[in-house]
KOLTORVO-371534 format. One record per atom (N, C-alpha, C): atom name; x, y, z. Coordinates in nm, 2 decimals, padded with zeros to 4 digits. Example, Ala and Ser with C-alpha at 12.3 -4.5 7.8 and 13.67 -1.06 7.14 Angstrom:
BEGIN
atom|X|Y|Z
N|01.32|-00.57|00.78
CA|01.23|-00.45|00.78
C|01.32|-00.33|00.78
N|01.28|-00.22|00.71
CA|01.37|-00.11|00.71
C|01.29|00.00|00.79
This chain:
BEGIN
atom|X|Y|Z
N|00.08|-00.12|-00.01
CA|-00.01|00.00|00.00
C|00.09|00.12|-00.01
N|00.20|00.12|00.08
CA|00.29|00.24|00.08
C|00.35|00.26|-00.06
N|00.38|00.15|-00.12
CA|00.44|00.17|-00.27
C|00.34|00.23|-00.36
N|00.21|00.20|-00.34
CA|00.11|00.26|-00.43
C|00.11|00.42|-00.39
N|00.11|00.45|-00.26
CA|00.11|00.59|-00.23
C|00.23|00.67|-00.28
N|00.36|00.60|-00.28
CA|00.47|00.66|-00.34
C|00.46|00.69|-00.49
N|00.41|00.58|-00.56
CA|00.39|00.59|-00.71
C|00.30|00.70|-00.73
N|00.18|00.71|-00.66
CA|00.09|00.82|-00.67
C|00.14|00.96|-00.66
N|00.23|00.98|-00.55
CA|00.29|01.10|-00.52
C|00.39|01.14|-00.64
N|00.47|01.04|-00.68
CA|00.56|01.06|-00.79
C|00.50|01.11|-00.91
N|00.38|01.04|-00.94
CA|00.31|01.07|-01.06
C|00.25|01.21|-01.06
N|00.21|01.26|-00.94
CA|00.15|01.39|-00.92
C|00.26|01.50|-00.95
N|00.39|01.47|-00.89
CA|00.50|01.56|-00.90
C|00.53|01.57|-01.05
N|00.54|01.46|-01.12
CA|00.56|01.46|-01.26
C|00.47|01.53|-01.34
N|00.34|01.52|-01.31
CA|00.23|01.59|-01.37
C|00.25|01.74|-01.35
N|00.29|01.78|-01.23
CA|00.31|01.92|-01.19
C|00.43|01.98|-01.28
N|00.53|01.90|-01.30
CA|00.64|01.96|-01.38
C|00.60|01.97|-01.53
N|00.54|01.87|-01.58
CA|00.49|01.88|-01.73
C|00.38|02.00|-01.73
N|00.31|02.01|-01.64
CA|00.20|02.13|-01.65
C|00.27|02.26|-01.65
N|00.38|02.27|-01.56
CA|00.44|02.40|-01.54
C|00.52|02.42|-01.68
N|00.57|02.33|-01.73
CA|00.65|02.34|-01.86
C|00.55|02.39|-01.97
N|00.43|02.33|-01.97
CA|00.34|02.36|-02.07
C|00.28|02.51|-02.05
N|00.27|02.55|-01.93
CA|00.22|02.69|-01.90
C|00.33|02.78|-01.95
N|00.45|02.75|-01.91
CA|00.57|02.84|-01.95
C|00.57|02.85|-02.10
N|00.55|02.74|-02.16
CA|00.55|02.73|-02.31
C|00.44|02.81|-02.38
N|00.33|02.80|-02.31
CA|00.21|02.89|-02.36
C|00.23|03.03|-02.35
N|00.28|03.07|-02.22
CA|00.31|03.21|-02.20
C|00.41|03.27|-02.30
N|00.52|03.18|-02.33
CA|00.62|03.23|-02.42
C|00.56|03.26|-02.56
N|00.47|03.16|-02.60
CA|00.40|03.18|-02.73
C|00.32|03.31|-02.73
N|00.25|03.34|-02.62
CA|00.17|03.46|-02.62
C|00.25|03.59|-02.62
N|00.37|03.58|-02.57
CA|00.47|03.70|-02.57
C|00.51|03.71|-02.71
N|00.56|03.60|-02.78
CA|00.60|03.60|-02.92
C|00.50|03.65|-03.01
N|00.36|03.63|-02.98
CA|00.26|03.68|-03.07
C|00.23|03.82|-03.03
N|00.29|03.87|-02.93
CA|00.25|04.01|-02.89
C|00.12|04.03|-02.81
N|00.07|03.93|-02.76
CA|-00.06|03.93|-02.69
C|-00.03|03.95|-02.54
N|00.10|03.93|-02.50
CA|00.14|03.96|-02.36
C|00.28|04.02|-02.37
N|00.30|04.11|-02.27
CA|00.45|04.16|-02.26
C|00.52|04.06|-02.17
N|00.65|04.07|-02.18
CA|00.74|03.98|-02.10
C|00.71|03.99|-01.95
N|00.68|04.12|-01.91
CA|00.65|04.15|-01.77
C|00.52|04.08|-01.73
N|00.42|04.09|-01.81
CA|00.28|04.03|-01.79
C|00.30|03.88|-01.77
N|00.38|03.82|-01.87
CA|00.40|03.68|-01.87
C|00.47|03.63|-01.73
N|00.58|03.71|-01.70
CA|00.64|03.68|-01.57
C|00.55|03.68|-01.45
N|00.46|03.79|-01.45
CA|00.37|03.81|-01.34
C|00.28|03.69|-01.33
N|00.22|03.65|-01.45
CA|00.12|03.55|-01.47
C|00.20|03.42|-01.43
N|00.31|03.40|-01.46
CA|00.39|03.27|-01.42
C|00.40|03.26|-01.27
N|00.44|03.38|-01.21
CA|00.45|03.38|-01.06
C|00.33|03.34|-00.99
N|00.22|03.40|-01.05
CA|00.09|03.38|-00.99
C|00.05|03.23|-01.00
N|00.07|03.17|-01.12
CA|00.04|03.03|-01.14
C|00.12|02.94|-01.04
N|00.25|02.97|-01.03
CA|00.33|02.90|-00.95
C|00.29|02.90|-00.81
N|00.26|03.02|-00.76
CA|00.20|03.04|-00.62
C|00.08|02.96|-00.60
N|-00.02|02.98|-00.69
CA|-00.14|02.90|-00.68
C|-00.11|02.75|-00.68
N|-00.01|02.71|-00.76
CA|00.02|02.57|-00.76
C|00.07|02.52|-00.63
N|00.16|02.60|-00.57
CA|00.20|02.56|-00.43
C|00.10|02.56|-00.34
N|00.00|02.65|-00.34
CA|-00.11|02.64|-00.25
C|-00.20|02.52|-00.26
N|-00.22|02.48|-00.39
CA|-00.30|02.36|-00.42
C|-00.22|02.24|-00.38
N|-00.09|02.24|-00.40
CA|-00.01|02.12|-00.37
C|-00.02|02.10|-00.21
N|00.00|02.22|-00.14
CA|-00.01|02.21|00.01
C|-00.15|02.15|00.05
N|-00.25|02.20|-00.02
CA|-00.39|02.15|00.03
C|-00.39|02.00|-00.01
N|-00.33|01.95|-00.12
CA|-00.34|01.82|-00.16
C|-00.26|01.72|-00.06
N|-00.15|01.78|-00.02
CA|-00.07|01.70|00.09
C|-00.16|01.68|00.21
N|-00.22|01.79|00.26
CA|-00.30|01.78|00.38
C|-00.41|01.66|00.35
N|-00.48|01.68|00.24
CA|-00.59|01.58|00.22
C|-00.54|01.44|00.20
N|-00.42|01.43|00.12
CA|-00.36|01.29|00.12
C|-00.33|01.24|00.25
N|-00.27|01.32|00.34
CA|-00.23|01.27|00.47
C|-00.36|01.23|00.54
N|-00.47|01.30|00.54
CA|-00.59|01.27|00.61
C|-00.65|01.14|00.56
N|-00.64|01.14|00.42
CA|-00.70|01.00|00.35
C|-00.61|00.89|00.39
N|-00.47|00.90|00.39
CA|-00.39|00.79|00.43
C|-00.41|00.75|00.58
N|-00.43|00.85|00.67
CA|-00.45|00.81|00.81
C|-00.59|00.74|00.83
N|-00.68|00.79|00.75
CA|-00.81|00.73|00.76
C|-00.81|00.58|00.70
N|-00.73|00.57|00.60
CA|-00.72|00.42|00.55
C|-00.64|00.33|00.66
N|-00.54|00.39|00.72
CA|-00.48|00.31|00.82
C|-00.57|00.28|00.93
N|-00.66|00.38|00.97
CA|-00.74|00.36|01.08
C|-00.85|00.25|01.04
N|-00.90|00.26|00.93
CA|-01.00|00.16|00.88
C|-00.94|00.02|00.87
N|-00.81|00.01|00.83
CA|-00.74|-00.12|00.82
C|-00.69|-00.17|00.96
N|-00.73|-00.11|01.06
CA|-00.68|-00.14|01.19
C|-00.53|-00.14|01.20
N|-00.45|-00.06|01.14
CA|-00.31|-00.06|01.14
C|-00.27|00.04|01.25
N|-00.18|00.00|01.33
CA|-00.13|00.08|01.44
C|-00.03|00.18|01.39
N|-00.04|00.31|01.42
CA|00.06|00.41|01.38
C|00.17|00.40|01.48
N|00.28|00.46|01.44
CA|00.40|00.47|01.53
C|00.36|00.55|01.65
N|00.30|00.65|01.63
CA|00.25|00.73|01.76
C|00.17|00.65|01.85
N|00.08|00.57|01.80
CA|00.00|00.48|01.89
C|00.09|00.38|01.95
N|00.17|00.32|01.88
CA|00.26|00.21|01.93
C|00.35|00.27|02.04
N|00.41|00.39|02.02
CA|00.49|00.45|02.11
C|00.42|00.49|02.24
N|00.29|00.53|02.23
CA|00.21|00.56|02.34
C|00.18|00.43|02.42
N|00.15|00.33|02.36
CA|00.11|00.20|02.42
C|00.24|00.14|02.48
N|00.36|00.15|02.42
CA|00.49|00.10|02.48
C|00.51|00.19|02.61
N|00.49|00.32|02.60
CA|00.52|00.40|02.72
C|00.43|00.36|02.84
N|00.30|00.33|02.80
CA|00.21|00.29|02.90
C|00.24|00.16|02.97
N|00.29|00.07|02.89
CA|00.33|-00.07|02.94
C|00.45|-00.06|03.03
N|00.54|00.02|02.99
CA|00.67|00.05|03.08
C|00.62|00.11|03.21
N|00.54|00.21|03.20
CA|00.49|00.26|03.33
C|00.41|00.17|03.42
N|00.33|00.09|03.36
CA|00.26|-00.02|03.43
C|00.34|-00.12|03.49
N|00.45|-00.16|03.41
CA|00.55|-00.26|03.47
C|00.63|-00.20|03.58
N|00.66|-00.08|03.57
CA|00.72|-00.01|03.68
C|00.64|-00.01|03.82
N|00.51|00.03|03.79
CA|00.43|00.03|03.92
C|00.41|-00.12|03.97
N|00.40|-00.22|03.89
CA|00.38|-00.36|03.93
C|00.50|-00.40|04.00
N|00.63|-00.37|03.95
CA|00.75|-00.40|04.03
C|00.76|-00.33|04.16
N|00.71|-00.21|04.18
CA|00.72|-00.14|04.30
C|00.62|-00.21|04.39
N|00.51|-00.25|04.34
CA|00.40|-00.31|04.44
C|00.44|-00.46|04.47
N|00.49|-00.53|04.38
CA|00.53|-00.66|04.41
C|00.67|-00.68|04.37
N|00.77|-00.64|04.45
CA|00.91|-00.66|04.42
C|00.95|-00.80|04.40
N|01.04|-00.82|04.30
CA|01.08|-00.96|04.28
C|01.22|-00.98|04.35
N|01.23|-01.10|04.41
CA|01.35|-01.11|04.49
C|01.47|-01.17|04.40
N|01.45|-01.17|04.26
CA|01.55|-01.22|04.16
C|01.66|-01.13|04.16
């Protein structure tokens, strides 16, 4: 399942790179045709990149939520849950040994 998530994330990164290249290519064509100035194209490019970053951040948050939900539904223990349980067991063992010392 983790391999599938990695492949999905890599595919989305690849798509973003291809999309950015296409956007820059289209903006260059508009500049060449005289429909945009170089400054307008640069401004538009910056805006598109910023919006892309915002959308990527949103997608990361949503993917994380989805992944955690899938783990929860599959009854898979997360590292945080495991660590909390291990800490609790250690504390309980300490209290048990204080209460019933072993002569070993």
